[in-house]
N, C-alpha and C positions, 0 to 999 in steps of 0.2 A: 504494500499500500504506499503510495507517494504521499509524503507529508506536505500539506499546504502551509502557506504563511500564517494562517489563522489557527493553526493546530498549536497545542500547548503540551508540555511535559507535566507530570504530576508535581515536579518541583515548582514549576512556575504556577500551577494551580494552588498549591499549597501556599506559596508566598503572596499570591494576589488575594487569596481569601483568608489569610492568616489562620489556616487550618492545618493541623498536623497530617503528614503524609499517611501515617497509620490509620488515622481517623477517616481519611478519604477512602482508603482501602477497606475499612470496616463498613462504611456507608455503602460501598458497592456490594460487599458480601451479603448485607442484610437487605439489599434491594432498594434502598431509597435514592441511591445515586445509580444512574445506569452505567453498566460496564461500558467503558469506551472501546472503540475499535483499537487494534494494535497494528503497529508498524511491522514490516517484514522481520525486523530484528526482535519483535515481541514486546516492544515498549508501548505502554498506554498512550493513546493520542487523544487529547481533550480539545473540546471547542468551547466557544463563548457560552453556549447553552449549559455546559457543565459549571461554568463559573456562576452563572445566574442561579442555578438550582443549588449549588453548594452554599452561596450566599443566603438563599431562602432558609436552608436546613440550619445554618449557622445561627442566623438571626432568630429563627424559631427556638432553637435551643437556648440562646440568650434570654429569651422571654419565658423560659421554663417549660415550654412544650416537651412532652415525653417523645420517645421515638414512635410510639403507637399513635399518638396524636398528630405528629408530622406525617406519618405514613397515611393517615386518614385524609389530612389536608392535601398532600401530593396526589393521592388517588383521585380526589375530586377535581384537582387541577388538571391531571393528566387525561381524565376522561373528557374534560372540557364541558362538563354538564353541572358545574356547581352554580349556586345562586349566592348572592350576598347573604341571604338568610341562613343558609346552611353553614357558611363559614361564621356568621355571628353566633349560631347555636353552639358550635364547637368552641368558639372563644369564650362564651359566657360559662360554659361548663368548665373550662379551664380556669376562669376567674374564681368559680366556687371552690375548686380544688386548691387554688392559691389561698384563699380566705381560710379554708379549713387548716392548711399548713401553718398559716399565721397564727391561728388560735391555738394550735398545738404547741407552737414555739413559745408563745407567751405563757402557756401553762408549765412548759418546761423551765423557762427563765425563772418563773415565780418559785417553783419547787427548788431549783438549785439555789436561788438566792436565799431561800429559807434555810436550807442545809448549810450554806456557806456562812450564814449569820451565827450559826450555833457553834462555829468552830473558833477557838481562841487564837489559833495560829502560833502557838508556842512550841516548845521543843519536846514535848512529852509524846509518846507514841499513841496515845488515845486520840481518835479523831471521829467527830460525828459524822463527817462526810464519808469516811470508809465504812462506818457502822451503818449508815443509811443505805449504802450501796450493797451491803450484805443482807439487807432485810428482805423478807419474802414479799 
């Protein structure tokens, strides 16, 4: 396969998208990044569409979307049959998950703060934090 000027190596794709090469390969293995064609020498050949898709995946991950959620979004995009309402529904569900995680983290913070406040921080081997971690 003859390489065109618009073709990129995985190194360039990694640099351009600020995404680790192994992560790109992982995304290909799990099917959210299409496997690129290969040169006669077996090297992956990427095009601009790969950059756009990887940026979509990367940005989605930054916003906390799971791989399953990204797969669902990309499935709708790939089919070309999505509506703004469908995307909004997936996003609202994601927001609910974020709010639940925030609530859980606030509970965790409160519990750890309570335990830490019971610790005198001195040099004795008795520690209420350790005791709390050993509780049933």
